[in-house]
C-alpha positions in Angstrom: 12.1 11.5 17.5 8.7 11.0 15.8 7.6 7.6 14.4 5.7 7.6 11.2 2.8 5.4 10.6 3.9 2.5 8.3 1.1 0.9 6.3 1.2 -2.1 4.0 -1.3 -2.0 1.1 -1.9 -5.7 0.4 -4.0 -8.2 -1.3 -2.6 -11.4 -2.8 -5.2 -11.3 -5.5 -4.1 -9.1 -8.4 -6.2 -6.6 -10.3 -8.1 -5.4 -7.2 -6.9 -1.8 -7.3 -4.0 -2.4 -4.8 -1.4 -0.2 -6.5 -4.0 2.4 -7.5 -5.0 2.7 -3.9 -1.3 2.9 -2.7 -0.5 5.6 -5.3 -3.6 7.7 -4.8 -3.8 7.4 -1.0 -0.2 8.6 -0.9 -1.0 11.5 -3.2 -4.1 12.4 -1.3 -2.1 12.5 2.0 0.5 14.8 0.6 -2.3 17.1 -0.7 -3.4 17.4 3.0 0.2 18.5 3.8 1.7 15.2 5.0 5.2 14.0 4.2 4.8 10.6 2.6 7.2 7.9 1.4 5.8 5.3 -1.1 7.7 2.0 -1.2 7.2 0.0 -4.3 7.7 -3.6 -3.2 6.0 -5.2 -6.2 8.4 -6.5 -8.9 5.9 -5.3 -11.5 6.9 -1.7 -10.5 3.5 -0.2 -11.3 3.6 2.2 -8.3 6.9 3.6 -9.5 5.6 4.2 -13.1 2.3 5.4 -11.6 4.0 8.4 -10.1 6.0 9.1 -13.3 9.3 7.6 -12.1 11.6 6.2 -14.8 14.0 3.6 -13.5 17.5 3.2 -14.9 20.3 0.8 -14.1 22.4 3.3 -12.1 19.8 4.1 -9.5 19.4 2.2 -6.3 16.0 0.7 -5.5 14.2 -1.5 -3.0 16.1 -4.6 -4.2 19.4 -2.9 -3.1 17.9 -1.9 0.2 16.7 -5.4 1.1 20.3 -6.6 0.5 22.0 -3.7 2.3 19.9 -1.6 4.7 22.6 1.1 4.8 21.7 2.1 1.2 18.2 3.2 2.0 18.9 7.0 2.0 20.4 6.8 -1.5 17.3 4.8 -2.7 14.8 7.5 -1.9 13.8 9.8 -4.8 11.7 12.8 -5.3 8.7 12.4 -7.5 6.8 15.0 -9.6 4.4 15.3 -6.7 5.7 17.7 -3.9 6.3 16.0 -0.5 5.9 12.5 -2.0 9.1 10.5 -2.1 9.6 7.0 -3.6 11.7 4.0 -3.2 11.3 2.4 -6.6 11.0 -1.3 -7.5 12.9 -3.2 -10.2 12.3 -6.5 -12.1 15.3 -7.9 -10.1 13.0 -8.0 -7.1 11.2 -11.0 -8.5 14.4 -13.0 -7.7 14.6 -11.7 -4.2 12.1 -14.3 -2.9 14.6 -17.1 -3.8 17.7 -15.1 -2.8 16.4 -14.1 0.6 15.2 -17.6 1.4 18.8 -18.5 2.1 19.6 -15.4 4.2 19.4 -15.0 8.0 16.9 -12.5 9.4 15.3 -12.4 6.0 11.8 -11.4 7.4 13.1 -8.2 9.1 15.2 -6.7 6.3 12.8 -3.9 5.5 12.0 -3.2 9.1 15.7 -2.7 9.9 16.3 -0.5 6.9 13.3 1.8 7.8 14.8 2.4 11.3 17.3 4.7 9.5 14.8 7.1 7.9 11.8 7.1 10.2 12.0 10.7 11.4 11.8 12.1 7.8 8.1 11.1 7.1 4.6 11.2 8.6 3.5 8.2 6.6 5.2 5.3 4.8 3.0 3.3 2.5 4.2 0.0 1.1 2.7 -1.3 -2.1 3.0 -5.1 -1.6 3.3 -7.7 -4.4 0.1 -9.8 -5.2 1.5 -12.8 -3.3 2.0 -13.8 0.3 5.8 -14.6 0.1 8.8 -13.2 1.8 8.4 -9.7 0.3 4.9 -9.3 1.8 6.1 -10.8 5.1 8.8 -8.1 5.1 6.2 -5.4 4.6 4.0 -6.8 7.4 6.9 -7.1 9.8 7.8 -3.5 9.2 4.3 -2.1 9.3 1.9 -0.8 12.0 -1.1 -1.9 10.0 -2.5 -3.2 6.7 -5.0 -1.7 4.4 -6.7 -4.2 2.1 -8.2 -3.0 -1.2 -11.0 -5.4 -2.3 -13.0 -5.7 -5.4 -16.7 -6.5 -5.0 -16.5 -10.0 -6.4 -17.7 -13.4 -5.4 -14.2 -14.8 -4.9 -12.9 -11.8 -2.9 -13.8 -13.2 0.5 -12.2 -16.6 -0.3 -8.8 -15.1 -0.8 -9.1 -12.8 2.2 -9.0 -15.7 4.6 -5.4 -16.5 3.4 -4.4 -12.9 3.9 -5.8 -12.8 7.4 -4.0 -16.0 8.2 -0.7 -14.5 7.0 -1.3 -11.4 9.1 -2.0 -13.5 12.2 1.2 -15.6 11.5 3.3 -12.4 11.3 1.7 -11.1 14.5 2.5 -14.3 16.3 6.1 -14.5 15.2 7.5 -11.0 14.2 5.2 -8.1 14.8 2.7 -8.5 17.7 1.2 -5.0 17.1 0.2 -5.5 13.5 -3.4 -4.9 12.8 -5.8 -4.6 9.9 -6.3 -0.8 9.5 -9.2 -1.2 7.1 -10.7 -2.7 4.0 -11.4 -0.4 1.0 -13.9 -1.5 -1.6 -12.7 -0.8 -5.1 -14.1 -0.8 -8.6 -17.6 -0.5 -7.2 -20.4 -0.5 -9.7 -23.6 0.1 -7.9 -25.7 -1.0 -10.9 -24.3 -4.6 -10.4 -26.6 -6.6 -8.0 -23.7 -8.7 -6.8 -22.0 -5.6 -5.4 -24.6 -5.2 -2.7 -24.4 -8.8 -1.7 -20.6 -8.9 -1.5 -20.4 -5.6 0.3 -22.9 -6.9 2.9 -20.9 -10.2 3.3 -17.6 -8.2 3.8 -19.2 -5.9 6.3 -20.8 -8.8 8.1 -17.3 -10.3 8.5 -15.2 -7.2 9.2 -17.8 -4.7 10.6 -16.3 -1.2 11.2 -13.0 -2.2 9.6 -14.7 -1.6 6.2 -14.2 2.1 5.1 -17.4 3.9 4.4 -15.7 5.5 1.3 -15.9 3.2 -1.7 -13.8 3.7 -4.9 -16.1 3.6 -7.9 -15.3 2.0 -11.2 -14.1 5.0 -13.1 -12.5 5.5 -16.6 -10.2 8.2 -15.4 -8.7 6.0 -12.7 -7.9 3.4 -15.4 -6.4 6.0 -17.8 -4.2 7.8 -15.3 -1.3 5.2 -14.9 -0.6 5.2 -18.7 0.2 8.9 -18.3 2.5 8.2 -15.3 0.2 10.1 -13.0 -2.1 9.4 -10.0 -5.7 10.1 -10.9 -5.7 13.0 -8.4 -3.1 14.8 -10.7 -4.6 13.5 -14.0 -8.1 14.7 -13.3 -8.7 16.1 -9.8 -12.5 16.6 -10.5 -13.4 13.1 -11.5 -15.3 10.7 -9.2 -12.3 8.6 -8.6 -10.2 11.5 -7.4 -12.9 12.7 -5.1 -13.3 9.2 -3.7 -9.5 8.9 -2.9 -9.5 12.3 -1.2 -12.5 11.2 0.8 -10.7 8.0 1.7 -7.6 9.9 2.9 -9.8 12.1 5.1 -11.6 9.1 6.6 -8.3 7.5 7.2 -6.9 10.5 9.0 -10.1 10.8 11.1 -9.6 7.1 12.1 -6.0 7.9 13.1 -7.1 10.9 15.2 -9.7 8.7 17.0 -7.0 6.1 17.7 -4.6 8.7 19.1 -7.3 9.9 21.5 -8.1 6.4 22.7 -4.5 5.4 23.3 
């Protein structure tokens, strides 16, 4: 039985291109013929709408899965993108933090649910909420690694220390094999002098963990979600699409390298 690679896309700071990276990396991977499941674990539900999914009250979603792992197969939906499946989010998820706080084994709910569907996918990408609460801890406990999208801003490094602390805490308690897969710099504007300084600081701190591919600030990336499409579908020739395709190739190269070294 094959095990997919499970990756959490996380940053507790909102507006850094986290969901955009989850949606477009997932789309880029299916374009390279991989079977991908995208899990929308953010109550805002932007990853769900970003792949054109319209939620209704009769459909099961990630909230149902966290309360009953046996429902996971019924909560997986096709998207308009071939080979890309989705477990959607719902606004009810915002109450899950409080509800799960009273439950036993609350940190392993998602991990246990994913055991039932692992053989169906090559990659499972989890779009985490912009917070470090029980939902993100569920994602980290279930994942092999974490990809951190980061904007080139002065405060980015500050928030990163909290994220690294949470990853280390999950490693210690629930998931000893969890690792940072990589950091991807988003909304990069090379005309901004601060960009170079922040990039240099991040690379000084994380070294080779920082992807060489950077995601530029790009109008088409910003427009695509309002049409319910990943930028790769909305405008495959724009700079943003090319960057995400390049990121997927760099990511797969990194995976291949790891497999050889193991």
